[in-house]
C-alpha positions in Angstrom: 164.1 217.5 145.7 162.1 214.4 146.6 159.6 212.2 144.8 156.4 213.1 142.9 153.7 210.7 141.9 151.9 211.2 138.6 148.9 208.9 138.1 146.5 208.3 135.3 142.8 208.2 136.2 140.8 206.1 133.7 141.6 202.4 133.9 144.3 203.1 136.5 142.6 204.7 139.5 139.2 203.5 138.2 138.6 199.9 137.0 136.3 201.3 134.3 137.5 203.8 131.7 135.0 206.6 132.5 135.8 208.5 129.3 135.3 205.5 127.1 132.1 204.7 129.0 130.7 208.2 128.4 131.7 208.0 124.7 130.2 204.5 124.3 126.9 205.6 125.8 126.5 209.1 124.4 128.7 209.8 121.4 126.9 210.3 118.1 129.3 209.1 115.5 132.3 206.7 115.2 134.5 207.8 118.1 136.5 204.5 117.9 137.8 205.6 114.4 139.4 208.5 116.1 141.0 206.1 118.7 142.5 204.2 115.8 143.9 207.3 114.3 145.6 208.1 117.6 147.0 204.5 117.9 148.5 204.8 114.4 150.1 208.1 115.2 147.9 210.1 112.8 146.7 212.5 115.5 147.7 213.7 118.9 146.2 212.6 122.2 144.7 216.0 122.7 143.2 216.3 119.2 141.8 212.8 119.4 140.0 213.6 122.7 138.8 217.0 121.5 137.1 215.5 118.4 135.7 212.5 120.3 134.0 214.6 123.0 132.5 217.0 120.4 130.3 213.9 119.6 128.8 214.0 123.1 125.8 216.3 123.5 124.4 215.7 126.9 124.8 217.6 130.2 127.5 217.0 132.9 124.7 215.8 135.2 123.6 213.2 132.7 127.2 211.9 132.3 127.7 211.7 136.1 124.3 210.0 136.5 125.2 207.4 133.9 128.5 206.6 135.7 126.7 206.1 139.0 127.0 202.5 140.1 129.4 201.7 137.2 132.6 203.1 138.6 134.7 201.3 141.1 138.3 202.2 142.3 141.3 200.0 142.0 142.0 198.5 145.5 144.0 200.5 148.1 144.0 203.8 146.3 143.0 205.4 149.6 146.2 203.9 151.1 148.4 205.4 148.4 146.8 208.9 148.8 147.4 208.7 152.6 150.9 207.4 152.1 151.8 210.3 149.8 150.2 212.8 152.2 152.1 211.3 155.2 155.3 211.4 153.2 154.8 215.0 152.0 155.0 213.6 148.5 152.9 215.4 145.8 150.3 213.2 144.2 149.0 214.5 140.8 146.2 212.9 138.8 147.2 213.4 135.1 144.4 212.5 132.9 143.0 212.9 129.4 139.5 212.3 130.9 136.8 214.7 132.0 137.9 217.0 134.9 134.5 217.2 136.4 134.3 213.4 136.6 137.7 213.1 138.3 136.8 215.9 140.7 133.4 214.3 141.5 135.1 211.1 142.7 137.8 212.9 144.6 135.3 215.0 146.4 133.1 212.0 147.1 136.0 210.3 148.9 137.3 213.6 150.5 140.6 213.3 148.6 140.2 216.7 146.8 142.5 218.4 149.4 145.2 215.7 149.1 145.3 215.2 145.3 146.1 217.7 142.6 144.6 217.3 139.1 146.2 218.0 135.7 143.5 217.4 133.1 141.6 219.3 130.4 139.0 221.7 131.5 135.8 220.3 130.1 132.4 221.8 129.7 129.2 220.6 128.1 127.7 222.7 125.3 124.9 222.2 122.8 127.6 221.5 120.2 129.4 218.8 122.2 131.8 218.7 125.1 134.6 221.3 124.8 138.1 220.5 126.1 140.8 222.9 126.9 144.1 221.1 127.7 146.9 222.5 129.9 149.5 224.5 128.0 152.8 222.8 127.3 155.9 224.0 129.2 158.1 222.4 126.6 156.8 222.7 123.0 158.7 219.5 122.0 156.6 217.4 124.3 154.4 214.9 122.6 151.5 215.5 124.9 150.6 217.2 128.2 151.3 214.0 130.2 154.9 213.8 128.9 155.2 217.5 129.4 154.3 217.3 133.1 156.8 214.5 133.7 159.5 216.5 132.0 158.6 219.6 134.1 159.1 217.7 137.4 162.3 216.0 136.1 163.7 219.5 135.3 162.9 220.5 138.9 165.2 217.7 140.1 162.4 215.5 141.4 162.2 211.7 141.1 159.1 211.0 139.0 156.9 208.0 139.7 154.4 207.3 136.9 151.4 205.0 137.1 149.2 204.3 134.1 147.5 201.8 131.8 147.1 203.3 128.3 149.0 204.1 125.2 148.5 207.8 126.0 150.7 207.2 129.1 153.7 205.8 127.3 155.5 209.0 126.4 155.2 210.2 130.0 156.4 206.8 131.3 159.5 207.1 129.1 160.4 210.2 131.1 159.8 208.7 134.5 162.3 207.3 137.0 160.0 204.5 138.1 157.0 203.2 136.1 154.0 201.1 137.4 151.8 199.8 134.6 148.5 198.0 135.2 149.1 194.3 134.5 148.2 193.3 130.9 147.4 196.9 129.9 148.4 198.7 126.7 151.0 200.6 128.6 152.6 197.4 130.0 152.7 196.0 126.4 154.3 199.2 125.0 156.9 199.3 127.9 157.8 195.6 127.2 158.0 196.1 123.5 160.2 199.2 123.8 162.3 197.9 126.7 161.1 200.6 129.2 161.5 199.2 132.7 158.2 198.9 134.6 156.5 197.0 137.4 153.1 195.4 136.6 150.5 196.1 139.3 146.9 195.0 140.1 146.4 197.3 143.1 148.0 200.4 144.7 149.6 198.6 147.7 152.0 197.3 145.1 152.8 200.9 144.2 153.4 201.8 147.9 155.7 198.8 148.2 157.6 199.8 145.1 158.1 203.4 146.2 159.3 202.2 149.6 162.0 200.2 147.8 163.4 203.4 146.1 166.7 204.4 147.7 166.2 207.7 149.6 
């Protein structure tokens, strides 16, 4: 049924992790302790993010304003979006970050019509940012990223996964071809667990790698 590209946002499409930046600037409390719990397998990706963003009590506008001038995109992302569009290949951003941040940068570059987004619905409240993650299609999935990769595999599609973090690893294990940001946590985990991957520094390398896949 063809290829589908699933791509993480923070630290993959962006050079700066926007979620970590927002937490570092606005979270009231030890959000890094929750990160450590996730890394040690003591909590899920979804629960970790839900608890972390409850510590952020500012408006969406304040978060976007703080990111202005801080966020840059990994080189040649525009080429990958265009390549997928020209090839009728679905491109899906799958992110544990803030949906309104992702959509802001997609709209700013007029990519919102070409790129789908699978992320938690986020909204700012007086009691912190609330997150509502996509429901799982397979209840045995570790997280919604792995679940999306499994869904497309079941549909007979060849799954390309691009990421950088430990939260991407379970999805990467399901994928047919993995591209991991060079030196990232995902690259380390793939190497440690012998999951085949190609290290990348820009998205032209992803295009080249996809073109090498037998049709």
